C-alpha positions as a Python dict, from the first residue, in 0.01 Angstrom:
ca = {
    (1, 'X'): (0, 0, 0),
    (2, 'X'): (-134, 316, 148),
    (3, 'X'): (-174, 614, -42),
    (4, 'X'): (-166, 972, 122),
    (5, 'X'): (-525, 1002, 40),
    (6, 'X'): (-639, 709, 209),
    (7, 'X'): (-452, 808, 521),
    (8, 'X'): (-622, 1172, 488),
    (9, 'X'): (-962, 973, 465),
    (10, 'X'): (-900, 767, 757),
    (11, 'X'): (-795, 1049, 961),
    (12, 'X'): (-1137, 1235, 890),
    (13, 'X'): (-1343, 915, 943),
    (14, 'X'): (-1197, 912, 1332),
    (15, 'X'): (-1289, 1263, 1393),
    (16, 'X'): (-1628, 1331, 1517),
    (17, 'X'): (-1678, 1660, 1372),
    (18, 'X'): (-2049, 1700, 1510),
    (19, 'X'): (-1952, 1660, 1860),
    (20, 'X'): (-1699, 1923, 1802),
    (21, 'X'): (-1939, 2184, 1761),
    (22, 'X'): (-2001, 2459, 2011),
    (23, 'X'): (-2254, 2399, 2288),
    (24, 'X'): (-2485, 2690, 2124),
    (25, 'X'): (-2496, 2526, 1783),
    (26, 'X'): (-2586, 2184, 1912),
    (27, 'X'): (-2830, 2303, 2124),
    (28, 'X'): (-2967, 2511, 1849),
    (29, 'X'): (-2984, 2166, 1617),
    (30, 'X'): (-3146, 1953, 1896),
    (31, 'X'): (-3416, 2234, 1915),
    (32, 'X'): (-3593, 2111, 1591),
    (33, 'X'): (-3620, 1751, 1742),
    (34, 'X'): (-3912, 1646, 1972),
    (35, 'X'): (-3800, 1653, 2354),
    (36, 'X'): (-3811, 1285, 2391),
    (37, 'X'): (-3568, 1234, 2071),
    (38, 'X'): (-3339, 1511, 2212),
    (39, 'X'): (-3307, 1338, 2558),
    (40, 'X'): (-3206, 1014, 2376),
    (41, 'X'): (-2906, 1159, 2237),
    (42, 'X'): (-2743, 1114, 2563),
    (43, 'X'): (-2619, 785, 2452),
    (44, 'X'): (-2429, 871, 2205),
    (45, 'X'): (-2128, 1000, 2430),
    (46, 'X'): (-2049, 1164, 2732),
    (47, 'X'): (-2000, 1487, 2531),
    (48, 'X'): (-2394, 1487, 2461),
    (49, 'X'): (-2523, 1396, 2801),
    (50, 'X'): (-2573, 1757, 2925),
    (51, 'X'): (-2666, 1912, 2622),
    (52, 'X'): (-3046, 1860, 2606),
    (53, 'X'): (-3076, 2012, 2948),
    (54, 'X'): (-2976, 2349, 2777),
    (55, 'X'): (-3219, 2338, 2475),
    (56, 'X'): (-3450, 2603, 2457),
    (57, 'X'): (-3755, 2437, 2301),
    (58, 'X'): (-3979, 2206, 2504),
    (59, 'X'): (-4182, 1991, 2236),
    (60, 'X'): (-4387, 1691, 2411),
    (61, 'X'): (-4621, 1459, 2237),
    (62, 'X'): (-4826, 1190, 2382),
    (63, 'X'): (-4906, 937, 2109),
    (64, 'X'): (-5132, 657, 2169),
    (65, 'X'): (-5185, 347, 1960),
    (66, 'X'): (-5520, 183, 1920),
    (67, 'X'): (-5395, -137, 2108),
    (68, 'X'): (-5241, 92, 2395),
    (69, 'X'): (-5400, 141, 2721),
    (70, 'X'): (-5495, 509, 2852),
    (71, 'X'): (-5209, 513, 3063),
    (72, 'X'): (-4942, 383, 2845),
    (73, 'X'): (-4554, 341, 2915),
    (74, 'X'): (-4246, 407, 2695),
    (75, 'X'): (-3981, 139, 2655),
    (76, 'X'): (-3821, 268, 2980),
    (77, 'X'): (-4139, 225, 3197),
    (78, 'X'): (-4203, 607, 3207),
    (79, 'X'): (-4543, 760, 3143),
    (80, 'X'): (-4556, 1061, 2960),
    (81, 'X'): (-4642, 1263, 3263),
    (82, 'X'): (-4352, 1130, 3435),
    (83, 'X'): (-4141, 1210, 3171),
    (84, 'X'): (-4240, 1582, 3137),
    (85, 'X'): (-4192, 1595, 3513),
    (86, 'X'): (-3850, 1452, 3476),
    (87, 'X'): (-3759, 1696, 3201),
    (88, 'X'): (-3852, 2006, 3397),
    (89, 'X'): (-3654, 1908, 3702),
    (90, 'X'): (-3343, 1844, 3531),
    (91, 'X'): (-3336, 2109, 3280),
    (92, 'X'): (-3110, 2397, 3314),
    (93, 'X'): (-3282, 2722, 3428),
    (94, 'X'): (-3243, 2879, 3101),
    (95, 'X'): (-3505, 3070, 2861),
    (96, 'X'): (-3777, 2867, 2722),
    (97, 'X'): (-3820, 2995, 2350),
    (98, 'X'): (-4093, 2756, 2267),
    (99, 'X'): (-4315, 2502, 2455),
    (100, 'X'): (-4535, 2253, 2248),
    (101, 'X'): (-4769, 2037, 2409),
    (102, 'X'): (-4995, 1795, 2204),
    (103, 'X'): (-5220, 1524, 2335),
    (104, 'X'): (-5431, 1288, 2149),
    (105, 'X'): (-5784, 1100, 2166),
    (106, 'X'): (-5652, 857, 2398),
    (107, 'X'): (-5425, 1052, 2630),
    (108, 'X'): (-5516, 1143, 2991),
    (109, 'X'): (-5345, 1426, 3148),
    (110, 'X'): (-5454, 1631, 3474),
    (111, 'X'): (-5510, 1978, 3376),
    (112, 'X'): (-5344, 2095, 3685),
    (113, 'X'): (-5038, 1951, 3542),
    (114, 'X'): (-5055, 2125, 3198),
    (115, 'X'): (-5140, 2463, 3392),
    (116, 'X'): (-4824, 2422, 3556),
    (117, 'X'): (-4642, 2324, 3283),
    (118, 'X'): (-4749, 2644, 3108),
    (119, 'X'): (-4699, 2862, 3423),
    (120, 'X'): (-4334, 2761, 3425),
    (121, 'X'): (-4244, 2830, 3065),
    (122, 'X'): (-4428, 3181, 3088),
    (123, 'X'): (-4183, 3232, 3377),
    (124, 'X'): (-3873, 3156, 3165),
    (125, 'X'): (-3972, 3411, 2913),
    (126, 'X'): (-4163, 3195, 2650),
    (127, 'X'): (-4190, 3317, 2351),
    (128, 'X'): (-4384, 3050, 2127),
    (129, 'X'): (-4698, 2831, 2275),
    (130, 'X'): (-4851, 2561, 2106),
    (131, 'X'): (-5130, 2379, 2271),
    (132, 'X'): (-5290, 2048, 2073),
    (133, 'X'): (-5519, 1936, 2341),
    (134, 'X'): (-5710, 1687, 2174),
    (135, 'X'): (-5686, 1384, 2458),
    (136, 'X'): (-5937, 1250, 2678),
    (137, 'X'): (-5941, 1544, 2922),
    (138, 'X'): (-6217, 1533, 3201),
    (139, 'X'): (-6271, 1927, 3152),
    (140, 'X'): (-6129, 2189, 2929),
    (141, 'X'): (-5783, 2331, 2996),
    (142, 'X'): (-5827, 2656, 3199),
    (143, 'X'): (-5495, 2876, 3091),
    (144, 'X'): (-5321, 3022, 3426),
    (145, 'X'): (-5388, 3356, 3503),
    (146, 'X'): (-4996, 3455, 3435),
    (147, 'X'): (-5044, 3342, 3073),
    (148, 'X'): (-5262, 3660, 3034),
    (149, 'X'): (-4977, 3902, 3099),
    (150, 'X'): (-4701, 3745, 2895),
    (151, 'X'): (-4485, 4017, 2786),
    (152, 'X'): (-4252, 3793, 2581),
    (153, 'X'): (-4512, 3580, 2389),
    (154, 'X'): (-4486, 3622, 2001),
    (155, 'X'): (-4645, 3315, 1886),
    (156, 'X'): (-4986, 3166, 2039),
    (157, 'X'): (-5160, 2846, 1864),
    (158, 'X'): (-5432, 2687, 2056),
    (159, 'X'): (-5620, 2350, 1926),
    (160, 'X'): (-5868, 2172, 2118),
    (161, 'X'): (-6026, 2179, 2473),
    (162, 'X'): (-5878, 2512, 2588),
    (163, 'X'): (-6072, 2763, 2794),
    (164, 'X'): (-5989, 3130, 2752),
    (165, 'X'): (-6102, 3305, 3060),
    (166, 'X'): (-5964, 3662, 3013),
    (167, 'X'): (-5934, 3857, 3363),
    (168, 'X'): (-5994, 4241, 3345),
    (169, 'X'): (-5631, 4312, 3254),
    (170, 'X'): (-5477, 4167, 2950),
    (171, 'X'): (-5134, 4247, 2801),
    (172, 'X'): (-4965, 4090, 2510),
    (173, 'X'): (-4715, 4374, 2388),
    (174, 'X'): (-4520, 4138, 2164),
    (175, 'X'): (-4788, 3892, 2020),
    (176, 'X'): (-4758, 3884, 1651),
    (177, 'X'): (-4914, 3560, 1551),
    (178, 'X'): (-5260, 3399, 1700),
    (179, 'X'): (-5406, 3107, 1600),
    (180, 'X'): (-5730, 3008, 1750),
    (181, 'X'): (-5823, 2657, 1628),
    (182, 'X'): (-6147, 2420, 1686),
    (183, 'X'): (-6268, 2332, 2036),
    (184, 'X'): (-6155, 2678, 2177),
    (185, 'X'): (-6407, 2777, 2452),
    (186, 'X'): (-6477, 3125, 2569),
    (187, 'X'): (-6573, 3186, 2928),
    (188, 'X'): (-6779, 3512, 2834),
    (189, 'X'): (-6857, 3710, 2540),
    (190, 'X'): (-6609, 3973, 2580),
    (191, 'X'): (-6277, 3738, 2622),
    (192, 'X'): (-6237, 3733, 2261),
    (193, 'X'): (-6264, 4114, 2183),
    (194, 'X'): (-6019, 4163, 2489),
    (195, 'X'): (-5770, 3897, 2378),
    (196, 'X'): (-5757, 4075, 2030),
    (197, 'X'): (-5774, 4444, 2151),
    (198, 'X'): (-5478, 4383, 2374),
    (199, 'X'): (-5242, 4263, 2121),
    (200, 'X'): (-5136, 4588, 1993),
    (201, 'X'): (-4860, 4419, 1767),
    (202, 'X'): (-5091, 4136, 1614),
    (203, 'X'): (-4988, 4081, 1232),
    (204, 'X'): (-5138, 3735, 1160),
    (205, 'X'): (-5500, 3628, 1294),
    (206, 'X'): (-5634, 3271, 1222),
    (207, 'X'): (-5995, 3212, 1365),
    (208, 'X'): (-6136, 2868, 1314),
    (209, 'X'): (-6497, 2831, 1475),
    (210, 'X'): (-6732, 2516, 1473),
    (211, 'X'): (-7069, 2639, 1340),
    (212, 'X'): (-7233, 2314, 1522),
    (213, 'X'): (-7124, 2481, 1853),
    (214, 'X'): (-7435, 2626, 1962),
    (215, 'X'): (-7282, 2787, 2296),
    (216, 'X'): (-7078, 3041, 2075),
    (217, 'X'): (-7326, 3275, 1901),
    (218, 'X'): (-7156, 3614, 2014),
    (219, 'X'): (-6994, 3833, 1768),
    (220, 'X'): (-6593, 3786, 1749),
    (221, 'X'): (-6487, 4134, 1754),
    (222, 'X'): (-6159, 4207, 1559),
    (223, 'X'): (-5996, 4511, 1616),
    (224, 'X'): (-5632, 4493, 1489),
    (225, 'X'): (-5476, 4834, 1348),
    (226, 'X'): (-5146, 4678, 1208),
    (227, 'X'): (-5289, 4335, 1108),
    (228, 'X'): (-5154, 4191, 775),
    (229, 'X'): (-5304, 3839, 741),
    (230, 'X'): (-5650, 3751, 814),
    (231, 'X'): (-5787, 3390, 828),
    (232, 'X'): (-6165, 3339, 927),
    (233, 'X'): (-6320, 2989, 873),
    (234, 'X'): (-6650, 2814, 995),
    (235, 'X'): (-6920, 3057, 1077),
    (236, 'X'): (-7164, 3299, 904),
    (237, 'X'): (-7057, 3625, 806),
    (238, 'X'): (-7267, 3789, 1112),
    (239, 'X'): (-7097, 3655, 1371),
    (240, 'X'): (-6782, 3880, 1280),
    (241, 'X'): (-6711, 4230, 1342),
    (242, 'X'): (-6430, 4365, 1154),
    (243, 'X'): (-6284, 4721, 1306),
    (244, 'X'): (-5990, 4885, 1219),
    (245, 'X'): (-5822, 4616, 1002),
    (246, 'X'): (-5743, 4853, 690),
    (247, 'X'): (-5391, 4735, 663),
    (248, 'X'): (-5495, 4353, 625),
    (249, 'X'): (-5294, 4264, 284),
    (250, 'X'): (-5404, 3923, 262),
    (251, 'X'): (-5714, 3756, 381),
    (252, 'X'): (-5900, 3407, 367),
    (253, 'X'): (-6249, 3387, 462),
    (254, 'X'): (-6423, 3063, 451),
    (255, 'X'): (-6777, 3066, 581),
    (256, 'X'): (-6996, 2755, 559),
    (257, 'X'): (-7373, 2961, 508),
    (258, 'X'): (-7605, 3196, 665),
    (259, 'X'): (-7862, 3127, 960),
    (260, 'X'): (-8204, 3007, 808),
    (261, 'X'): (-8415, 3293, 980),
    (262, 'X'): (-8166, 3570, 804),
    (263, 'X'): (-8330, 3715, 489),
    (264, 'X'): (-8104, 3736, 181),
    (265, 'X'): (-8088, 4109, 161),
    (266, 'X'): (-7946, 4147, 514),
    (267, 'X'): (-7683, 3855, 456),
    (268, 'X'): (-7583, 3987, 133),
    (269, 'X'): (-7534, 4354, 300),
    (270, 'X'): (-7335, 4160, 569),
    (271, 'X'): (-7093, 3997, 319),
    (272, 'X'): (-7035, 4376, 182),
    (273, 'X'): (-6951, 4510, 521),
    (274, 'X'): (-6684, 4246, 550),
    (275, 'X'): (-6538, 4310, 204),
    (276, 'X'): (-6540, 4718, 295),
    (277, 'X'): (-6366, 4651, 613),
    (278, 'X'): (-6023, 4532, 426),
    (279, 'X'): (-6025, 4768, 129),
    (280, 'X'): (-5617, 4742, 109),
    (281, 'X'): (-5607, 4367, 35),
    (282, 'X'): (-5370, 4239, -192),
    (283, 'X'): (-5434, 3869, -183),
    (284, 'X'): (-5817, 3748, -139),
    (285, 'X'): (-5974, 3397, -98),
    (286, 'X'): (-6358, 3390, -47),
    (287, 'X'): (-6501, 3048, 20),
    (288, 'X'): (-6865, 3052, 67),
    (289, 'X'): (-7081, 2753, 58),
    (290, 'X'): (-7395, 2940, 77),
    (291, 'X'): (-7488, 3313, 28),
    (292, 'X'): (-7205, 3471, -183),
    (293, 'X'): (-7497, 3552, -447),
    (294, 'X'): (-7706, 3768, -193),
    (295, 'X'): (-7471, 4019, -228),
    (296, 'X'): (-7518, 4028, -605),
    (297, 'X'): (-7743, 4329, -597),
    (298, 'X'): (-7480, 4567, -410),
    (299, 'X'): (-7208, 4738, -548),
    (300, 'X'): (-6886, 4604, -397),
    (301, 'X'): (-6585, 4828, -276),
    (302, 'X'): (-6279, 4944, -491),
    (303, 'X'): (-5977, 4683, -426),
    (304, 'X'): (-5697, 4885, -596),
    (305, 'X'): (-5448, 4684, -434),
    (306, 'X'): (-5589, 4345, -508),
    (307, 'X'): (-5363, 4132, -722),
    (308, 'X'): (-5512, 3763, -652),
    (309, 'X'): (-5846, 3668, -609),
    (310, 'X'): (-5956, 3323, -565),
    (311, 'X'): (-6331, 3249, -562),
    (312, 'X'): (-6437, 2909, -412),
    (313, 'X'): (-6807, 2842, -459),
    (314, 'X'): (-7097, 2616, -488),
    (315, 'X'): (-7263, 2607, -820),
    (316, 'X'): (-7428, 2943, -932),
    (317, 'X'): (-7281, 3119, -635),
    (318, 'X'): (-7027, 3354, -868),
    (319, 'X'): (-7251, 3612, -989),
    (320, 'X'): (-7018, 3864, -817),
    (321, 'X'): (-6738, 3784, -1053),
    (322, 'X'): (-6807, 4046, -1316),
    (323, 'X'): (-6819, 4319, -1022),
    (324, 'X'): (-6504, 4200, -876),
    (325, 'X'): (-6320, 4216, -1202),
    (326, 'X'): (-6464, 4573, -1245),
    (327, 'X'): (-6386, 4664, -891),
    (328, 'X'): (-5999, 4548, -912),
    (329, 'X'): (-5843, 4721, -1178),
    (330, 'X'): (-5484, 4577, -1108),
    (331, 'X'): (-5588, 4201, -1052),
    (332, 'X'): (-5290, 3992, -1223),
    (333, 'X'): (-5425, 3664, -1085),
    (334, 'X'): (-5763, 3470, -1084),
    (335, 'X'): (-5890, 3153, -971),
    (336, 'X'): (-6240, 3025, -981),
    (337, 'X'): (-6295, 2677, -803),
    (338, 'X'): (-6631, 2512, -816),
    (339, 'X'): (-6635, 2300, -497),
    (340, 'X'): (-6973, 2147, -555),
    (341, 'X'): (-7051, 2072, -937),
    (342, 'X'): (-7353, 1868, -863),
    (343, 'X'): (-7598, 2117, -787),
    (344, 'X'): (-7845, 2330, -1009),
    (345, 'X'): (-7665, 2513, -1293),
    (346, 'X'): (-7820, 2858, -1366),
    (347, 'X'): (-7644, 3126, -1572),
    (348, 'X'): (-7384, 3269, -1328),
    (349, 'X'): (-7190, 3472, -1581),
    (350, 'X'): (-7297, 3838, -1719),
    (351, 'X'): (-7065, 4035, -1939),
    (352, 'X'): (-6976, 4352, -1808),
    (353, 'X'): (-7079, 4662, -1975),
    (354, 'X'): (-6729, 4757, -2056),
    (355, 'X'): (-6439, 4554, -2059),
    (356, 'X'): (-6242, 4594, -1710),
    (357, 'X'): (-5938, 4762, -1689),
    (358, 'X'): (-5765, 4467, -1525),
    (359, 'X'): (-5805, 4245, -1837),
    (360, 'X'): (-5694, 4485, -2088),
    (361, 'X'): (-5353, 4562, -1873),
    (362, 'X'): (-5291, 4329, -1579),
    (363, 'X'): (-5443, 3978, -1579),
    (364, 'X'): (-5204, 3714, -1635),
    (365, 'X'): (-5322, 3395, -1503),
    (366, 'X'): (-5702, 3261, -1496),
    (367, 'X'): (-5753, 2909, -1368),
    (368, 'X'): (-6115, 2750, -1367),
    (369, 'X'): (-6107, 2431, -1192),
    (370, 'X'): (-6444, 2232, -1178),
    (371, 'X'): (-6545, 2318, -1515),
    (372, 'X'): (-6835, 2110, -1676),
    (373, 'X'): (-6858, 2310, -2023),
    (374, 'X'): (-7185, 2457, -1933),
    (375, 'X'): (-7275, 2758, -2178),
    (376, 'X'): (-7232, 3023, -1923),
    (377, 'X'): (-6881, 2868, -1831),
    (378, 'X'): (-6791, 2872, -2196),
    (379, 'X'): (-6887, 3206, -2241),
    (380, 'X'): (-6681, 3316, -1934),
    (381, 'X'): (-6368, 3146, -2061),
    (382, 'X'): (-6398, 3297, -2421),
    (383, 'X'): (-6474, 3640, -2291),
    (384, 'X'): (-6142, 3635, -2083),
    (385, 'X'): (-5934, 3500, -2363),
    (386, 'X'): (-6111, 3720, -2613),
    (387, 'X'): (-6009, 4049, -2407),
    (388, 'X'): (-5722, 3992, -2178),
    (389, 'X'): (-5448, 4121, -2353),
    (390, 'X'): (-5153, 4023, -2132),
    (391, 'X'): (-5279, 3684, -2034),
    (392, 'X'): (-4998, 3416, -1992),
    (393, 'X'): (-5179, 3128, -1869),
    (394, 'X'): (-5545, 3013, -1907),
    (395, 'X'): (-5602, 2666, -1686),
    (396, 'X'): (-5899, 2450, -1712),
    (397, 'X'): (-5959, 2145, -1501),
    (398, 'X'): (-6286, 1969, -1540),
    (399, 'X'): (-6479, 1780, -1294),
    (400, 'X'): (-6616, 1532, -1556),
    (401, 'X'): (-6545, 1164, -1509),
    (402, 'X'): (-6661, 1094, -1872),
    (403, 'X'): (-6364, 1055, -2103),
    (404, 'X'): (-6532, 1153, -2399),
    (405, 'X'): (-6661, 1459, -2286),
    (406, 'X'): (-6330, 1572, -2142),
    (407, 'X'): (-6183, 1494, -2473),
    (408, 'X'): (-6449, 1703, -2678),
    (409, 'X'): (-6377, 2017, -2436),
    (410, 'X'): (-6019, 1977, -2480),
    (411, 'X'): (-6049, 1986, -2866),
    (412, 'X'): (-6325, 2299, -2834),
    (413, 'X'): (-6080, 2512, -2649),
    (414, 'X'): (-5796, 2587, -2840),
    (415, 'X'): (-6018, 2695, -3102),
    (416, 'X'): (-6148, 2995, -2893),
    (417, 'X'): (-5961, 3351, -3031),
    (418, 'X'): (-5708, 3478, -2785),
    (419, 'X'): (-5618, 3835, -2775),
    (420, 'X'): (-5264, 3767, -2582),
    (421, 'X'): (-4985, 3641, -2828),
    (422, 'X'): (-4832, 3470, -2547),
    (423, 'X'): (-5105, 3306, -2389),
    (424, 'X'): (-5063, 2916, -2301),
    (425, 'X'): (-5337, 2698, -2261),
    (426, 'X'): (-5344, 2423, -1980),
    (427, 'X'): (-5602, 2161, -1959),
    (428, 'X'): (-5639, 1884, -1704),
    (429, 'X'): (-5908, 1658, -1570),
    (430, 'X'): (-5972, 1518, -1208),
    (431, 'X'): (-6106, 1191, -1290),
    (432, 'X'): (-5884, 876, -1457),
    (433, 'X'): (-5806, 819, -1726),
    (434, 'X'): (-5625, 1184, -1692),
    (435, 'X'): (-5575, 1390, -2004),
    (436, 'X'): (-5348, 1684, -1996),
    (437, 'X'): (-5249, 1991, -2259),
    (438, 'X'): (-5041, 2260, -2275),
    (439, 'X'): (-5072, 2478, -2568),
    (440, 'X'): (-4971, 2821, -2657),
    (441, 'X'): (-5113, 3051, -2915),
    (442, 'X'): (-4854, 2976, -3208),
    (443, 'X'): (-4952, 2601, -3174),
    (444, 'X'): (-5121, 2439, -3442),
    (445, 'X'): (-5533, 2412, -3435),
    (446, 'X'): (-5519, 2048, -3358),
    (447, 'X'): (-5342, 1990, -3011),
    (448, 'X'): (-5191, 1700, -2917),
    (449, 'X'): (-5314, 1467, -2646),
    (450, 'X'): (-5116, 1399, -2352),
    (451, 'X'): (-5200, 1078, -2101),
    (452, 'X'): (-5058, 1124, -1771),
    (453, 'X'): (-5104, 1323, -1425),
    (454, 'X'): (-5303, 1634, -1426),
    (455, 'X'): (-5108, 1748, -1127),
    (456, 'X'): (-4820, 1872, -1370),
    (457, 'X'): (-5044, 2113, -1554),
    (458, 'X'): (-5223, 2248, -1243),
    (459, 'X'): (-4899, 2249, -1044),
    (460, 'X'): (-4925, 2627, -992),
    (461, 'X'): (-5298, 2607, -836),
    (462, 'X'): (-5319, 2762, -593),
    (463, 'X'): (-5019, 3001, -544),
    (464, 'X'): (-5090, 3105, -205),
    (465, 'X'): (-5348, 3098, 77),
    (466, 'X'): (-5345, 2710, 90),
    (467, 'X'): (-5263, 2665, 454),
    (468, 'X'): (-5319, 2882, 762),
    (469, 'X'): (-4939, 2807, 840),
    (470, 'X'): (-4776, 2959, 526),
    (471, 'X'): (-4550, 3225, 638),
    (472, 'X'): (-4720, 3310, 983),
    (473, 'X'): (-4491, 3095, 1207),
    (474, 'X'): (-4774, 2884, 1268),
}
């Protein structure tokens, strides 16, 4: 006997509710798929056959496997280049909101074709361009001249074999997000500066440069008055010139070292010059494999708006920490990460003459990664615990592989006096077997030992800045 509910279920099962959605909504759904998958939906029904031609996103990726020839063909016998041309020929003449071209190491694509595909998209009011040109190209792809006068472009990401050859007139009035990855070539020394200065609405800038590229040694001049997010990776500080970037609120500066012929005093002054260019920064990550200690003798600028500071340094490269504490009165979150724990271990911590204001009224969390229980490291932890009145979390992650050493540290840390009544101590190890501990000030002096993943106690680290794509559309 068929019930009324069974009848309703059967009725709904027979209705293709997705296909009944408006074209605009279906095209929006298809825009999240690679174009090849979007085209494949034509086999679903007659309703779906024309939809892919109205999708405003073109997303092409040429994937080659290890056992494939350079000119690989898809299951339907169509090469990647042929497929792209067919899509361009059959799609409706509508706006192109986004174009993504991604070639891998075994891809073989004619640069003329790539320029033509880009020119077509720009002529159809392109808003977002992403190029990942990592293929087997005969020469770098030189972007078409029409690219440099794109009034609709808002997001630009370039990776790989791309040649920027800026003409005398460059105009990007709506460009807000710019990502320049590894492998980018510049036709002349002035091209980078012109690209930045002619993007009057630029808010997010990511610049990766290969320190091994000896052909690019000119200064990267950054003049962006409304820039909010700045990400620099790869070269030493003397390769950057920051001008008119005082509105930056989030900065990630990752520099691999300094030139061998540079004097320490000059390099230290160079680091301070970078820091003085961003006085209003709220979130700051500094990663120096070499050279940060050279700025130790200088007075760093005041960072009244700084709320989160992350120092990623080699051993004995964090002498600036006391000065940062004194210069950031409103600091709330502090992260110290030692990325190389095998080097020399001279003292890196000097107690400030006065307790910094941030400790007495603002600092809420402190994380120390790469902790080895050295004397100066223990002194730093003691100082923070003893003076941070509103501290909520002290996180320690060791870089030691010896179980007994880790266990001794785990037993020692809860014995340190804590000024904050709400402070929670979190301890974890990198190497197995993992030890983890979470202990509040009201707990007993003998902590309980937990065996398990260290990821649980350190899940909050780092709270931001991990990826250049974060909150940027890139």
